[in-house]
All heavy atoms as a GROMACS GRO file, in nm:
protein
  565
    1MET      N    1   2.700   2.016   3.005
    1MET     CA    2   2.818   2.006   3.086
    1MET      C    3   2.805   2.090   3.208
    1MET      O    4   2.753   2.201   3.205
    1MET     CB    5   2.939   2.052   3.001
    1MET     CG    6   3.071   2.040   3.078
    1MET     SD    7   3.212   2.068   2.973
    1MET     CE    8   3.245   2.237   3.007
    2VAL      N    9   2.849   2.032   3.320
    2VAL     CA   10   2.842   2.108   3.447
    2VAL      C   11   2.987   2.125   3.497
    2VAL      O   12   3.064   2.030   3.498
    2VAL     CB   13   2.760   2.033   3.552
    2VAL    CG1   14   2.764   2.105   3.686
    2VAL    CG2   15   2.616   2.013   3.508
    3THR      N   16   3.019   2.247   3.533
    3THR     CA   17   3.149   2.278   3.591
    3THR      C   18   3.127   2.319   3.736
    3THR      O   19   3.050   2.410   3.764
    3THR     CB   20   3.217   2.398   3.515
    3THR    OG1   21   3.225   2.362   3.378
    3THR    CG2   22   3.356   2.425   3.573
    4ALA      N   23   3.193   2.248   3.828
    4ALA     CA   24   3.181   2.279   3.966
    4ALA      C   25   3.314   2.327   4.019
    4ALA      O   26   3.417   2.264   3.989
    4ALA     CB   27   3.133   2.158   4.047
    5VAL      N   28   3.317   2.434   4.095
    5VAL     CA   29   3.442   2.492   4.147
    5VAL      C   30   3.424   2.520   4.294
    5VAL      O   31   3.323   2.576   4.338
    5VAL     CB   32   3.477   2.623   4.073
    5VAL    CG1   33   3.601   2.686   4.129
    5VAL    CG2   34   3.491   2.597   3.923
    6LYS      N   35   3.523   2.480   4.373
    6LYS     CA   36   3.524   2.507   4.518
    6LYS      C   37   3.628   2.615   4.546
    6LYS      O   38   3.748   2.594   4.520
    6LYS     CB   39   3.554   2.384   4.598
    6LYS     CG   40   3.540   2.403   4.746
    6LYS     CD   41   3.562   2.271   4.821
    6LYS     CE   42   3.538   2.286   4.967
    6LYS     NZ   43   3.563   2.157   5.036
    7GLU      N   44   3.583   2.733   4.593
    7GLU     CA   45   3.676   2.840   4.628
    7GLU      C   46   3.642   2.890   4.764
    7GLU      O   47   3.523   2.916   4.795
    7GLU     CB   48   3.662   2.954   4.526
    7GLU     CG   49   3.713   2.918   4.389
    7GLU     CD   50   3.699   3.034   4.292
    7GLU    OE1   51   3.596   3.102   4.293
    7GLU    OE2   52   3.797   3.054   4.216
    8LYS      N   53   3.746   2.902   4.847
    8LYS     CA   54   3.728   2.954   4.984
    8LYS      C   55   3.620   2.871   5.060
    8LYS      O   56   3.539   2.930   5.133
    8LYS     CB   57   3.698   3.102   4.984
    8LYS     CG   58   3.806   3.187   4.923
    8LYS     CD   59   3.770   3.331   4.919
    8LYS     CE   60   3.880   3.409   4.850
    8LYS     NZ   61   3.848   3.550   4.833
    9GLY      N   62   3.620   2.740   5.037
    9GLY     CA   63   3.528   2.654   5.109
    9GLY      C   64   3.385   2.652   5.056
    9GLY      O   65   3.299   2.586   5.112
   10GLU      N   66   3.356   2.723   4.949
   10GLU     CA   67   3.221   2.729   4.895
   10GLU      C   68   3.218   2.679   4.751
   10GLU      O   69   3.306   2.707   4.672
   10GLU     CB   70   3.167   2.875   4.897
   10GLU     CG   71   3.172   2.934   5.034
   10GLU     CD   72   3.036   2.993   5.070
   10GLU    OE1   73   2.945   2.992   4.986
   10GLU    OE2   74   3.028   3.047   5.185
   11TRP      N   75   3.115   2.597   4.721
   11TRP     CA   76   3.099   2.543   4.585
   11TRP      C   77   3.012   2.633   4.503
   11TRP      O   78   2.908   2.684   4.552
   11TRP     CB   79   3.035   2.405   4.592
   11TRP     CG   80   3.127   2.298   4.634
   11TRP    CD1   81   3.141   2.247   4.763
   11TRP    CD2   82   3.222   2.231   4.558
   11TRP    NE1   83   3.237   2.150   4.764
   11TRP    CE2   84   3.287   2.134   4.638
   11TRP    CE3   85   3.255   2.234   4.420
   11TRP    CZ2   86   3.384   2.051   4.591
   11TRP    CZ3   87   3.356   2.146   4.377
   11TRP    CH2   88   3.416   2.058   4.461
   12THR      N   89   3.050   2.652   4.376
   12THR     CA   90   2.966   2.717   4.278
   12THR      C   91   2.960   2.625   4.158
   12THR      O   92   3.053   2.545   4.132
   12THR     CB   93   3.016   2.858   4.236
   12THR    OG1   94   3.149   2.842   4.181
   12THR    CG2   95   3.020   2.952   4.353
   13SER      N   96   2.853   2.635   4.080
   13SER     CA   97   2.845   2.550   3.962
   13SER      C   98   2.784   2.629   3.844
   13SER      O   99   2.706   2.725   3.870
   13SER     CB  100   2.764   2.426   3.989
   13SER     OG  101   2.633   2.455   4.017
   14ARG      N  102   2.824   2.592   3.727
   14ARG     CA  103   2.765   2.651   3.605
   14ARG      C  104   2.734   2.535   3.511
   14ARG      O  105   2.808   2.436   3.507
   14ARG     CB  106   2.864   2.746   3.536
   14ARG     CG  107   2.897   2.870   3.618
   14ARG     CD  108   2.984   2.963   3.544
   14ARG     NE  109   3.114   2.896   3.512
   14ARG     CZ  110   3.195   2.936   3.420
   14ARG    NH1  111   3.170   3.042   3.347
   14ARG    NH2  112   3.308   2.868   3.396
   15SER      N  113   2.628   2.550   3.436
   15SER     CA  114   2.600   2.450   3.333
   15SER      C  115   2.610   2.515   3.196
   15SER      O  116   2.586   2.632   3.180
   15SER     CB  117   2.460   2.394   3.355
   15SER     OG  118   2.361   2.494   3.340
   16HIS      N  119   2.654   2.434   3.101
   16HIS     CA  120   2.676   2.480   2.965
   16HIS      C  121   2.614   2.376   2.871
   16HIS      O  122   2.621   2.258   2.894
   16HIS     CB  123   2.824   2.490   2.933
   16HIS     CG  124   2.905   2.560   3.035
   16HIS    ND1  125   2.923   2.699   3.034
   16HIS    CD2  126   2.971   2.514   3.142
   16HIS    CE1  127   2.998   2.732   3.136
   16HIS    NE2  128   3.030   2.622   3.204
   17GLN      N  129   2.556   2.427   2.763
   17GLN     CA  130   2.515   2.337   2.655
   17GLN      C  131   2.625   2.332   2.552
   17GLN      O  132   2.685   2.434   2.521
   17GLN     CB  133   2.384   2.384   2.592
   17GLN     CG  134   2.266   2.368   2.680
   17GLN     CD  135   2.140   2.404   2.605
   17GLN    OE1  136   2.141   2.483   2.512
   17GLN    NE2  137   2.028   2.350   2.647
   18LEU      N  138   2.652   2.216   2.499
   18LEU     CA  139   2.752   2.201   2.399
   18LEU      C  140   2.719   2.084   2.306
   18LEU      O  141   2.642   1.996   2.344
   18LEU     CB  142   2.890   2.184   2.458
   18LEU     CG  143   2.910   2.062   2.545
   18LEU    CD1  144   3.050   2.010   2.521
   18LEU    CD2  145   2.891   2.099   2.689
   19ARG      N  146   2.773   2.088   2.190
   19ARG     CA  147   2.757   1.975   2.099
   19ARG      C  148   2.846   1.863   2.144
   19ARG      O  149   2.962   1.886   2.185
   19ARG     CB  150   2.795   2.017   1.956
   19ARG     CG  151   2.698   2.109   1.899
   19ARG     CD  152   2.744   2.144   1.757
   19ARG     NE  153   2.659   2.248   1.703
   19ARG     CZ  154   2.594   2.236   1.591
   19ARG    NH1  155   2.605   2.131   1.516
   19ARG    NH2  156   2.519   2.336   1.549
   20HIS      N  157   2.798   1.747   2.130
   20HIS     CA  158   2.875   1.627   2.165
   20HIS      C  159   2.938   1.572   2.040
   20HIS      O  160   2.875   1.555   1.936
   20HIS     CB  161   2.787   1.522   2.232
   20HIS     CG  162   2.746   1.555   2.370
   20HIS    ND1  163   2.751   1.462   2.468
   20HIS    CD2  164   2.700   1.669   2.423
   20HIS    CE1  165   2.710   1.518   2.582
   20HIS    NE2  166   2.678   1.644   2.555
   21TYR      N  167   3.066   1.543   2.050
   21TYR     CA  168   3.137   1.478   1.938
   21TYR      C  169   3.191   1.347   1.986
   21TYR      O  170   3.243   1.342   2.100
   21TYR     CB  171   3.252   1.567   1.889
   21TYR     CG  172   3.201   1.697   1.830
   21TYR    CD1  173   3.197   1.812   1.904
   21TYR    CD2  174   3.158   1.702   1.697
   21TYR    CE1  175   3.150   1.933   1.849
   21TYR    CE2  176   3.113   1.821   1.642
   21TYR     CZ  177   3.108   1.934   1.719
   21TYR     OH  178   3.060   2.052   1.667
   22PRO      N  179   3.182   1.242   1.910
   22PRO     CA  180   3.229   1.112   1.958
   22PRO      C  181   3.381   1.108   1.971
   22PRO      O  182   3.453   1.124   1.870
   22PRO     CB  183   3.178   1.013   1.850
   22PRO     CG  184   3.163   1.098   1.728
   22PRO     CD  185   3.129   1.236   1.775
   23TRP      N  186   3.432   1.087   2.089
   23TRP     CA  187   3.572   1.066   2.115
   23TRP      C  188   3.590   0.924   2.165
   23TRP      O  189   3.512   0.873   2.239
   23TRP     CB  190   3.622   1.160   2.222
   23TRP     CG  191   3.643   1.302   2.185
   23TRP    CD1  192   3.627   1.358   2.065
   23TRP    CD2  193   3.683   1.404   2.270
   23TRP    NE1  194   3.653   1.491   2.070
   23TRP    CE2  195   3.692   1.524   2.197
   23TRP    CE3  196   3.716   1.412   2.407
   23TRP    CZ2  197   3.730   1.648   2.251
   23TRP    CZ3  198   3.754   1.533   2.459
   23TRP    CH2  199   3.760   1.648   2.382
   24ARG      N  200   3.700   0.868   2.130
   24ARG     CA  201   3.739   0.741   2.190
   24ARG      C  202   3.844   0.774   2.296
   24ARG      O  203   3.910   0.878   2.285
   24ARG     CB  204   3.796   0.647   2.082
   24ARG     CG  205   3.698   0.612   1.973
   24ARG     CD  206   3.572   0.543   2.025
   24ARG     NE  207   3.605   0.406   2.065
   24ARG     CZ  208   3.513   0.326   2.117
   24ARG    NH1  209   3.390   0.364   2.134
   24ARG    NH2  210   3.547   0.204   2.153
   25PRO      N  211   3.865   0.689   2.394
   25PRO     CA  212   3.955   0.725   2.503
   25PRO      C  213   4.102   0.737   2.459
   25PRO      O  214   4.173   0.815   2.513
   25PRO     CB  215   3.939   0.609   2.602
   25PRO     CG  216   3.876   0.499   2.526
   25PRO     CD  217   3.798   0.562   2.410
   26ARG      N  218   4.141   0.665   2.356
   26ARG     CA  219   4.284   0.672   2.319
   26ARG      C  220   4.324   0.810   2.268
   26ARG      O  221   4.428   0.859   2.311
   26ARG     CB  222   4.312   0.562   2.217
   26ARG     CG  223   4.317   0.425   2.280
   26ARG     CD  224   4.365   0.317   2.186
   26ARG     NE  225   4.366   0.192   2.255
   26ARG     CZ  226   4.270   0.096   2.239
   26ARG    NH1  227   4.172   0.116   2.154
   26ARG    NH2  228   4.280  -0.016   2.304
   27PRO      N  229   4.248   0.876   2.180
   27PRO     CA  230   4.290   1.010   2.139
   27PRO      C  231   4.291   1.111   2.253
   27PRO      O  232   4.371   1.205   2.253
   27PRO     CB  233   4.186   1.049   2.035
   27PRO     CG  234   4.126   0.923   1.988
   27PRO     CD  235   4.134   0.829   2.106
   28VAL      N  236   4.202   1.097   2.352
   28VAL     CA  237   4.199   1.191   2.465
   28VAL      C  238   4.325   1.172   2.545
   28VAL      O  239   4.397   1.267   2.572
   28VAL     CB  240   4.073   1.172   2.551
   28VAL    CG1  241   4.079   1.259   2.674
   28VAL    CG2  242   3.947   1.198   2.470
   29GLY      N  243   4.352   1.053   2.587
   29GLY     CA  244   4.476   1.018   2.653
   29GLY      C  245   4.493   1.081   2.791
   29GLY      O  246   4.478   1.199   2.810
   30ARG      N  247   4.520   0.994   2.888
   30ARG     CA  248   4.543   1.040   3.022
   30ARG      C  249   4.663   1.134   3.035
   30ARG      O  250   4.662   1.227   3.114
   30ARG     CB  251   4.565   0.922   3.119
   30ARG     CG  252   4.439   0.846   3.149
   30ARG     CD  253   4.461   0.739   3.252
   30ARG     NE  254   4.334   0.675   3.284
   30ARG     CZ  255   4.255   0.714   3.384
   30ARG    NH1  256   4.283   0.817   3.455
   30ARG    NH2  257   4.142   0.651   3.402
   31GLU      N  258   4.764   1.107   2.950
   31GLU     CA  259   4.881   1.193   2.955
   31GLU      C  260   4.849   1.338   2.920
   31GLU      O  261   4.896   1.428   2.986
   31GLU     CB  262   4.990   1.136   2.859
   31GLU     CG  263   5.045   1.001   2.895
   31GLU     CD  264   4.957   0.887   2.844
   31GLU    OE1  265   4.871   0.910   2.757
   31GLU    OE2  266   4.972   0.775   2.896
   32ALA      N  267   4.765   1.357   2.820
   32ALA     CA  268   4.728   1.494   2.780
   32ALA      C  269   4.646   1.558   2.891
   32ALA      O  270   4.665   1.678   2.923
   32ALA     CB  271   4.647   1.492   2.655
   33LEU      N  272   4.559   1.486   2.959
   33LEU     CA  273   4.483   1.543   3.068
   33LEU      C  274   4.573   1.577   3.188
   33LEU      O  275   4.554   1.680   3.250
   33LEU     CB  276   4.370   1.446   3.110
   33LEU     CG  277   4.262   1.422   3.006
   33LEU    CD1  278   4.172   1.304   3.042
   33LEU    CD2  279   4.176   1.547   2.986
   34GLN      N  280   4.669   1.488   3.216
   34GLN     CA  281   4.760   1.516   3.324
   34GLN      C  282   4.849   1.636   3.293
   34GLN      O  283   4.874   1.721   3.377
   34GLN     CB  284   4.847   1.393   3.354
   34GLN     CG  285   4.764   1.283   3.418
   34GLN     CD  286   4.837   1.151   3.423
   34GLN    OE1  287   4.928   1.121   3.344
   34GLN    NE2  288   4.795   1.065   3.517
   35GLU      N  289   4.891   1.650   3.167
   35GLU     CA  290   4.970   1.766   3.128
   35GLU      C  291   4.890   1.894   3.139
   35GLU      O  292   4.945   2.000   3.167
   35GLU     CB  293   5.021   1.751   2.984
   35GLU     CG  294   5.134   1.652   2.971
   35GLU     CD  295   5.176   1.634   2.827
   35GLU    OE1  296   5.158   1.726   2.746
   35GLU    OE2  297   5.233   1.526   2.796
   36ALA      N  298   4.760   1.886   3.123
   36ALA     CA  299   4.674   2.003   3.138
   36ALA      C  300   4.649   2.037   3.284
   36ALA      O  301   4.584   2.138   3.314
   36ALA     CB  302   4.540   1.977   3.068
   37GLY      N  303   4.698   1.954   3.376
   37GLY     CA  304   4.686   1.985   3.520
   37GLY      C  305   4.584   1.903   3.596
   37GLY      O  306   4.565   1.924   3.714
   38PHE      N  307   4.517   1.808   3.528
   38PHE     CA  308   4.420   1.725   3.599
   38PHE      C  309   4.489   1.616   3.677
   38PHE      O  310   4.581   1.552   3.625
   38PHE     CB  311   4.321   1.662   3.499
   38PHE     CG  312   4.231   1.764   3.437
   38PHE    CD1  313   4.252   1.805   3.305
   38PHE    CD2  314   4.126   1.818   3.506
   38PHE    CE1  315   4.170   1.899   3.245
   38PHE    CE2  316   4.043   1.912   3.445
   38PHE     CZ  317   4.065   1.952   3.315
   39THR      N  318   4.456   1.604   3.805
   39THR     CA  319   4.523   1.507   3.892
   39THR      C  320   4.438   1.384   3.917
   39THR      O  321   4.491   1.278   3.947
   39THR     CB  322   4.558   1.572   4.026
   39THR    OG1  323   4.439   1.622   4.083
   39THR    CG2  324   4.659   1.682   4.012
   40GLN      N  325   4.308   1.397   3.908
   40GLN     CA  326   4.219   1.281   3.929
   40GLN      C  327   4.133   1.266   3.800
   40GLN      O  328   4.062   1.363   3.767
   40GLN     CB  329   4.132   1.301   4.050
   40GLN     CG  330   4.054   1.176   4.086
   40GLN     CD  331   3.995   1.184   4.226
   40GLN    OE1  332   4.028   1.278   4.298
   40GLN    NE2  333   3.916   1.088   4.259
   41ILE      N  334   4.147   1.156   3.733
   41ILE     CA  335   4.078   1.135   3.607
   41ILE      C  336   3.995   1.008   3.618
   41ILE      O  337   4.054   0.899   3.638
   41ILE     CB  338   4.180   1.126   3.491
   41ILE    CG1  339   4.262   1.251   3.485
   41ILE    CG2  340   4.108   1.098   3.359
   41ILE    CD1  341   4.391   1.236   3.405
   42MET      N  342   3.867   1.016   3.607
   42MET     CA  343   3.778   0.901   3.616
   42MET      C  344   3.704   0.885   3.485
   42MET      O  345   3.663   0.984   3.426
   42MET     CB  346   3.680   0.918   3.733
   42MET     CG  347   3.750   0.922   3.868
   42MET     SD  348   3.661   1.015   3.992
   42MET     CE  349   3.690   1.183   3.941
   43THR      N  350   3.689   0.761   3.437
   43THR     CA  351   3.619   0.734   3.316
   43THR      C  352   3.500   0.647   3.346
   43THR      O  353   3.508   0.555   3.430
   43THR     CB  354   3.709   0.664   3.212
   43THR    OG1  355   3.761   0.544   3.269
   43THR    CG2  356   3.821   0.753   3.168
   44TYR      N  357   3.387   0.675   3.280
   44TYR     CA  358   3.265   0.598   3.299
   44TYR      C  359   3.208   0.565   3.162
   44TYR      O  360   3.226   0.638   3.063
   44TYR     CB  361   3.162   0.678   3.381
   44TYR     CG  362   3.211   0.709   3.518
   44TYR    CD1  363   3.260   0.837   3.552
   44TYR    CD2  364   3.214   0.614   3.621
   44TYR    CE1  365   3.307   0.868   3.677
   44TYR    CE2  366   3.260   0.643   3.746
   44TYR     CZ  367   3.306   0.769   3.773
   44TYR     OH  368   3.352   0.798   3.899
   45GLY      N  369   3.129   0.460   3.159
   45GLY     CA  370   3.068   0.413   3.033
   45GLY      C  371   2.932   0.468   3.004
   45GLY      O  372   2.869   0.435   2.906
   46GLY      N  373   2.880   0.555   3.093
   46GLY     CA  374   2.748   0.611   3.076
   46GLY      C  375   2.719   0.712   3.184
   46GLY      O  376   2.795   0.730   3.283
   47TYR      N  377   2.604   0.779   3.170
   47TYR     CA  378   2.566   0.880   3.266
   47TYR      C  379   2.521   0.820   3.397
   47TYR      O  380   2.499   0.891   3.497
   47TYR     CB  381   2.456   0.971   3.211
   47TYR     CG  382   2.509   1.061   3.098
   47TYR    CD1  383   2.496   1.030   2.965
   47TYR    CD2  384   2.580   1.178   3.130
   47TYR    CE1  385   2.546   1.110   2.866
   47TYR    CE2  386   2.629   1.260   3.031
   47TYR     CZ  387   2.613   1.224   2.900
   47TYR     OH  388   2.663   1.308   2.801
   48ASP      N  389   2.509   0.689   3.400
   48ASP     CA  390   2.479   0.617   3.526
   48ASP      C  391   2.605   0.581   3.602
   48ASP      O  392   2.603   0.510   3.697
   48ASP     CB  393   2.397   0.492   3.497
   48ASP     CG  394   2.471   0.392   3.409
   48ASP    OD1  395   2.581   0.422   3.355
   48ASP    OD2  396   2.419   0.283   3.389
   49PHE      N  397   2.721   0.631   3.551
   49PHE     CA  398   2.855   0.604   3.612
   49PHE      C  399   2.891   0.459   3.609
   49PHE      O  400   2.965   0.410   3.695
   49PHE     CB  401   2.867   0.662   3.753
   49PHE     CG  402   2.849   0.812   3.755
   49PHE    CD1  403   2.730   0.865   3.800
   49PHE    CD2  404   2.946   0.897   3.712
   49PHE    CE1  405   2.713   1.006   3.801
   49PHE    CE2  406   2.931   1.034   3.713
   49PHE     CZ  407   2.812   1.088   3.758
   50SER      N  408   2.844   0.386   3.509
   50SER     CA  409   2.880   0.245   3.492
   50SER      C  410   3.028   0.242   3.449
   50SER      O  411   3.084   0.340   3.395
   50SER     CB  412   2.789   0.179   3.390
   50SER     OG  413   2.796   0.246   3.266
   51GLU      N  414   3.088   0.126   3.469
   51GLU     CA  415   3.231   0.106   3.431
   51GLU      C  416   3.246   0.119   3.278
   51GLU      O  417   3.163   0.069   3.201
   51GLU     CB  418   3.274  -0.028   3.480
   51GLU     CG  419   3.425  -0.054   3.449
   51GLU     CD  420   3.472  -0.186   3.509
   51GLU    OE1  421   3.401  -0.244   3.593
   51GLU    OE2  422   3.576  -0.233   3.459
   52PHE      N  423   3.350   0.190   3.234
   52PHE     CA  424   3.376   0.204   3.091
   52PHE      C  425   3.435   0.076   3.035
   52PHE      O  426   3.531   0.020   3.094
   52PHE     CB  427   3.469   0.323   3.064
   52PHE     CG  428   3.500   0.337   2.919
   52PHE    CD1  429   3.406   0.392   2.832
   52PHE    CD2  430   3.620   0.296   2.868
   52PHE    CE1  431   3.434   0.406   2.696
   52PHE    CE2  432   3.649   0.307   2.730
   52PHE     CZ  433   3.553   0.366   2.646
   53ASP      N  434   3.381   0.030   2.925
   53ASP     CA  435   3.435  -0.084   2.853
   53ASP      C  436   3.456  -0.039   2.707
   53ASP      O  437   3.357  -0.007   2.642
   53ASP     CB  438   3.333  -0.200   2.862
   53ASP     CG  439   3.385  -0.328   2.794
   53ASP    OD1  440   3.440  -0.318   2.679
   53ASP    OD2  441   3.370  -0.435   2.853
   54LEU      N  442   3.581  -0.043   2.663
   54LEU     CA  443   3.615   0.004   2.529
   54LEU      C  444   3.535  -0.064   2.417
   54LEU      O  445   3.495   0.004   2.321
   54LEU     CB  446   3.766  -0.014   2.506
   54LEU     CG  447   3.819   0.034   2.370
   54LEU    CD1  448   3.797   0.186   2.355
   54LEU    CD2  449   3.967   0.000   2.357
   55ASP      N  450   3.505  -0.190   2.436
   55ASP     CA  451   3.435  -0.265   2.334
   55ASP      C  452   3.283  -0.254   2.348
   55ASP      O  453   3.210  -0.278   2.242
   55ASP     CB  454   3.474  -0.411   2.336
   55ASP     CG  455   3.626  -0.430   2.304
   55ASP    OD1  456   3.675  -0.359   2.211
   55ASP    OD2  457   3.687  -0.510   2.372
   56LYS      N  458   3.228  -0.221   2.461
   56LYS     CA  459   3.085  -0.230   2.478
   56LYS      C  460   3.016  -0.094   2.513
   56LYS      O  461   2.902  -0.075   2.475
   56LYS     CB  462   3.052  -0.323   2.595
   56LYS     CG  463   3.091  -0.469   2.566
   56LYS     CD  464   3.060  -0.558   2.680
   56LYS     CE  465   3.107  -0.700   2.655
   56LYS     NZ  466   3.091  -0.787   2.772
   57SER      N  467   3.090  -0.003   2.570
   57SER     CA  468   3.028   0.125   2.614
   57SER      C  469   2.996   0.211   2.494
   57SER      O  470   3.076   0.226   2.400
   57SER     CB  471   3.118   0.199   2.709
   57SER     OG  472   3.140   0.125   2.827
   58LYS      N  473   2.877   0.273   2.496
   58LYS     CA  474   2.837   0.366   2.392
   58LYS      C  475   2.881   0.508   2.421
   58LYS      O  476   2.891   0.588   2.332
   58LYS     CB  477   2.686   0.357   2.369
   58LYS     CG  478   2.638   0.223   2.315
   58LYS     CD  479   2.491   0.227   2.293
   58LYS     CE  480   2.447   0.090   2.240
   58LYS     NZ  481   2.302   0.083   2.222
   59ASP      N  482   2.906   0.534   2.547
   59ASP     CA  483   2.948   0.668   2.587
   59ASP      C  484   3.080   0.663   2.660
   59ASP      O  485   3.114   0.558   2.718
   59ASP     CB  486   2.844   0.731   2.683
   59ASP     CG  487   2.711   0.756   2.620
   59ASP    OD1  488   2.708   0.808   2.510
   59ASP    OD2  489   2.609   0.716   2.680
   60LEU      N  490   3.149   0.771   2.658
   60LEU     CA  491   3.272   0.787   2.741
   60LEU      C  492   3.252   0.915   2.819
   60LEU      O  493   3.241   1.024   2.764
   60LEU     CB  494   3.398   0.802   2.655
   60LEU     CG  495   3.523   0.847   2.730
   60LEU    CD1  496   3.564   0.744   2.838
   60LEU    CD2  497   3.638   0.865   2.635
   61ILE      N  498   3.236   0.902   2.951
   61ILE     CA  499   3.219   1.012   3.042
   61ILE      C  500   3.347   1.032   3.114
   61ILE      O  501   3.398   0.944   3.183
   61ILE     CB  502   3.100   0.987   3.141
   61ILE    CG1  503   2.975   0.945   3.067
   61ILE    CG2  504   3.080   1.108   3.230
   61ILE    CD1  505   2.917   1.044   2.972
   62LEU      N  506   3.404   1.154   3.108
   62LEU     CA  507   3.527   1.187   3.181
   62LEU      C  508   3.491   1.278   3.296
   62LEU      O  509   3.419   1.377   3.276
   62LEU     CB  510   3.628   1.259   3.091
   62LEU     CG  511   3.687   1.177   2.980
   62LEU    CD1  512   3.762   1.266   2.881
   62LEU    CD2  513   3.776   1.069   3.029
   63VAL      N  514   3.537   1.249   3.415
   63VAL     CA  515   3.522   1.333   3.530
   63VAL      C  516   3.668   1.364   3.578
   63VAL      O  517   3.738   1.269   3.616
   63VAL     CB  518   3.441   1.267   3.643
   63VAL    CG1  519   3.432   1.359   3.766
   63VAL    CG2  520   3.301   1.234   3.592
   64CYS      N  521   3.709   1.487   3.570
   64CYS     CA  522   3.849   1.520   3.595
   64CYS      C  523   3.853   1.632   3.702
   64CYS      O  524   3.770   1.723   3.703
   64CYS     CB  525   3.915   1.572   3.469
   64CYS     SG  526   3.906   1.456   3.331
   65GLU      N  527   3.955   1.625   3.786
   65GLU     CA  528   3.975   1.723   3.891
   65GLU      C  529   4.108   1.793   3.870
   65GLU      O  530   4.209   1.726   3.849
   65GLU     CB  531   3.972   1.655   4.028
   65GLU     CG  532   3.978   1.749   4.142
   65GLU     CD  533   3.963   1.678   4.275
   65GLU    OE1  534   3.874   1.590   4.288
   65GLU    OE2  535   4.042   1.710   4.366
   66LEU      N  536   4.107   1.925   3.876
   66LEU     CA  537   4.233   1.998   3.865
   66LEU      C  538   4.307   1.991   3.999
   66LEU      O  539   4.245   2.005   4.104
   66LEU     CB  540   4.205   2.149   3.831
   66LEU     CG  541   4.174   2.178   3.686
   66LEU    CD1  542   4.134   2.326   3.672
   66LEU    CD2  543   4.292   2.145   3.595
   67GLY      N  544   4.439   1.972   3.989
   67GLY     CA  545   4.519   1.973   4.109
   67GLY      C  546   4.555   2.110   4.152
   67GLY      O  547   4.540   2.206   4.081
   68ARG      N  548   4.597   2.122   4.275
   68ARG     CA  549   4.641   2.245   4.330
   68ARG      C  550   4.790   2.263   4.310
   68ARG      O  551   4.865   2.170   4.322
   68ARG     CB  552   4.611   2.252   4.484
   68ARG     CG  553   4.467   2.240   4.514
   68ARG     CD  554   4.399   2.373   4.504
   68ARG     NE  555   4.258   2.362   4.536
   68ARG     CZ  556   4.166   2.424   4.475
   68ARG    NH1  557   4.191   2.511   4.380
   68ARG    NH2  558   4.039   2.411   4.510
   69VAL      N  559   4.830   2.382   4.280
   69VAL     CA  560   4.972   2.414   4.257
   69VAL      C  561   5.030   2.470   4.385
   69VAL      O  562   4.970   2.543   4.456
   69VAL     CB  563   4.992   2.510   4.137
   69VAL    CG1  564   5.137   2.542   4.121
   69VAL    CG2  565   4.935   2.450   4.012
   0.00000   0.00000   0.00000
């Protein structure tokens, strides 16, 4: 997992290793992500950023951006 943060006009990034657990998009829910403060939520069906298809995609990749308060 890579976390990228822009502060004072400069980007920093950190990478983390983590175990992957299979999630389906419904339990994650856009509402829960929005309640957590994410304003831009993108879903992809693979690491190639292909379109997510609930019936065909083997992966669910979430790219989320925190909003500014």
